[in-house]
N, C-alpha and C positions, 0 to 999 in steps of 0.2 A: 581729875574730868577726862585725861589720854584717854582713860579704860572704855568708859563706854565709847565713845567717838570712835577709835576702832571698829569696836563691835557693831556702830549704826556704818562704816563704809564699808566692812566686811559683807554685812547684810544685801549693800546695795547694790554694790558690784555686781553678782551673776544678775540679779534682776535686769538692771540694765542690759546685761547680755543677751539676753533671753528677751528681750523685748526687739533689740536690732536684729538677733537671728532671725527672729518671729517675721518684721517688718521685710525682711529681705527676702523671705522666700513666701511671702506673700503678694513678691512683684513691689516691692520699692526701686529708687531709679540707683542705678549704681554707674558701674563704670565701665563697660562691657560694650569691647569693640565697634559689633555690628547691632550694638542698641535693640537687641531683643524683646528685653525687657521691656520699653518704652512702647516696641506698636503693639505690640499687646495692649498694651493699655489702653492706648488711641483708638485702637481697633476695637474696642467695649462701650468705650464712651460714643463712638461713630453709632455705632449698636444700634444704644440706648438711647438716643436724639429721638422727639417727637418724627415721625413723620419718615424715618430714614430703618427702619427694622426691616428683618427676612422681610422678602416681596413686591417692596415699595419703592415708593419714587420722592423729592421732593415735587410736591405740587406746586405748578401752576400760575403764574394769574389767568391763561390763557386756556384753561378746563388742562391739564393734561396731568391725572392723576397715575399713580405709579402700577399699576395694577398688570402682572410680565412682564415684573421688570427681570434682570439678567439672577438667570440662576445664584445659586450662594456659590463663593468659589471651591471649585474642589469638583464643584457637577458635573455633568455630562448637560451639556443644551441639549435639550429635546427635538430640535430643529435642525442641527447638527449633520451637514451631510441633502438635507432639499433645496430644493432651489423655488421662492416663489414670486411670481411675474403678478406688477401688480397696473396697472395699465388704467394714468387717469385718464375719463373721458374727456373729449374734445381737446383742445389746446386754446389758452388767454389770449393766443396771438393770430389765431382765424378769422379774427374779423377783421382782422389788414388784409388777407391772405383769401379772398372771399371766390376767387378765380381758380385759383388751383387748388381749393377744397371743393370746388365742384364737379368737379373731372370726373366721371366714371370711372370703375371700377368694379374688377369680377371676381362679386362674388359667392360662386358656382352654380348657384342656384338661377342667378343675374346678375344684372351688374345695377350700382348704384352711387351715391357722391364717396366720391375718396374719404371726408368728413365734414363735419356743419358746423356752427359754435356753438352749437347747445342750446339750452333756454339760464332763463333771469328770475330774480323776484322782482316782482312788481318795482320794489324798487335800488334795480339794478346790479346785485350782486350774483354774480355769472356762477353757471354752473362748471365752467370752468377752473373757475377758483376754488369754489369748493372740493373737485376734484380732487386736483392737486396739493390739496392741506389737509384731507382726510387720506389720501393717498401716504402722507408726508408723514405723518400720525401712524397709521399705519406700518409702514415698511421701517418703524420705534422698533415697534410692540415685536416683529415679529426676526428682526436682528439681535434684540435682546433672546431670543429664547434660542438664538445662533442658526435661522432658515442664510441663505444666501439670497438675500434681494433686488430684482429689478425692475426697472421700472419703463414703459414703454417711453413715457417724455416725462419731462423735470422741469414744462417750460423753458425751453436750452435750445428750440428751435424753432425755424421763423415759421413754421405752421407743421397742424397734423403732429403724427403719423397717420397714413390711408391706413380704414379700416384692414384690409388684406397685410398692411406690412404691420400694423398692429398684431394679426395674429399669428404673423413669422413670425416677431420679436420672442413670441412664449414658444412658440415652437422651436427655433434653433438655440433659447435655452434649454429644453428636454425640462422644461417647470414641470413640479410634481401639480402647484395647480397653479393656480391666475385670475384674478375678479378683475374685473371693468368697472370701476366704480362714475357710476352716475347718478342723474337727482330728475325727477320727471317734471313736463312741460305740461301738465293736464288740468281742465276746467275745476276750479272754485269752488270748493268742495268735496272734489276730491281729494283724499287723503292716501296717509301710508305709502309703507317700503313695496315691492318683491322683486323679487330675485329670479333670473331672466336662467332656463335653460335651453341649452341644444337641441334641436328637431334630432330626430335620424335621417342628415340628408347626403347624399351617394349622389351627387353629380357633377359635372366639368371638372373643379379643383376640388371640390368640397367632399370629405367623404368621415363623417362625426360617427359613424359608428359605433368604433372602439374604444369613445370616449362621451357615449349618450350615457351609461351607468353609473360612472364614475364622476362626474360632473355632475348627476343629479344628485348624488349621495355629496357632494362637494357643499350645494345648491341647499338642501335641507337643511344640513347642517348652520351656515354661518344662519340661514333665516329664524332659522330659533335661537342660537344667541345673538342676532342681531335684536329680538324682537326685547329678549329679556334685558340685554344695556340696556337698550333708550326708553325701556317702555313704551316704546312707541307699537304699532297694531300692524296687523299688513292689509295691505291694500282693501280699500272697497269696494275700487271700477276693475279693476283685471286681477285675477286669479280667482276668484269665486273665496276668500276669504282664506285661501290657503298661502297666499305671500309666495306663492310657486307660479309662473308662465311660463310657456315652451313656444318657442317661435323657432322661425327657418329662413326669417331672412334678414339675419346681422351677420355680417361678413365676420366679424368676428368672431363670431361661434362658429360659423361653418367651414370655415379653416383653420382652425384649428386641431393638433393631432393629440396635443394633450389636454386634461383637464379642465375647465373654462365655466365664469359664467359670469354674468351680470347683477350688479343691486343696481335696483332705481331707490334712491336708499327714504324720496320725499317728494312732495309736490311742491317745488317752485312762485307752482302762483295760485298756492292758497294758503292765507295769507297763516294759518294756523304751523299749519310743515312747514314754510318758513321762517316764522320764528324758532325752527329750532335747526332746522338749517344753514341758518346765518352767527348760531348758538356754538361758541368755543367750545363750549364744557360739556356738550350735548355732541357735535362734533367725534372728539373724545372716545364717549360711549360709542358712535358709530363705527370707528377705529375697534375702539373695544370688542364690540361682537361680533365684528370682520374674523380680526385675530381670532379669537377662540374659533370661530366655525374649522378658522382654516386649524389649524392649527390641530382641531379635532378628527379632521379628516387626518392628516396627515399621520397621525400617530395610529389612522388604522389602516395604511396602505402599504 
C-alpha cells in the first residue's frame, strides 16, 4: 500500500506547483511591498463597472451624463493651454440692486444699462439661475478636457458685473473663446435657440473687426452641436431658421477683443421651451452641445 501512495504524491506535487506558478503569473495576491498587482486588479475591476467605462462618468440624478469626461490616464488633454471664459448672463442677486445695475455704461456704439435682472419662466425660474447652472455644467465638461475655465461671475458678487466689465474679463484672460449664456423672454409660441454673433463695430471703445470672423466660426459650431445634443430647433422668430443672429447693440460683444458669442438657449416665456429649460437632464445636454462646439473651435484654432 505504501508504494502506490508514494507514486500518487509524486504526481500531485508538480501539478500543485504549476498551479501556484500560474496563479502568480495571472496576478494573484502576493507580498510585494508596493501593492502593484493588487492595484492592477482594482483598476481592471473599476473600468469594467457599469457606467464607468472609458469616456464615461457616473450619471447623476440631476441629469449629468459623463460624455466628454477626462482623457484616459497618460493621454494628453486636448484643451491643455486653452483658456475659455464662460459668462453666465445676469446675476441672481441683481433683483436686489436695481439702482446699481440701472446705471449707464459705454458699449462703444452707445450707452446702455450696466446689467438687467433677466427674464424668468411663468413659474418663476429665473434666467440668472438657469445661466449659472448651465455655466457650472459647461465648466466641468471643459475642465475635463484640460481647459483653463474662468467665469465672469459665480453668484459671488452683490450684482453684475456690468456688461463692459464682462467683456474686459474675457479680454484680460486672453481667452481663446468666450460664451455668454442666456435664455430669452419672448412671446409665447416663439421657440428655439439662437446664437448671437458680433457685428463689425469700430466706434468709441469698440473694435470687433479682428474677432468677427473667428466669432462667427465659434457660433456656427456651437449652434450645430447644440441642436444635435439637445434635439431642439433653431429659433422660429429670429435668424430666419439659421439659429444665427448678428447684433451691434450688445456691450459684451462690442467690447470684446477675443472670439465671443452669446447663446439664447430657448424662450423662458413659452411653456414648451420652459419645460426644457427647467429640466436638469436637458440643461446637461445644453452644456454638452456648447462644450462640443467650443472643443471643435479650439481644435481648429
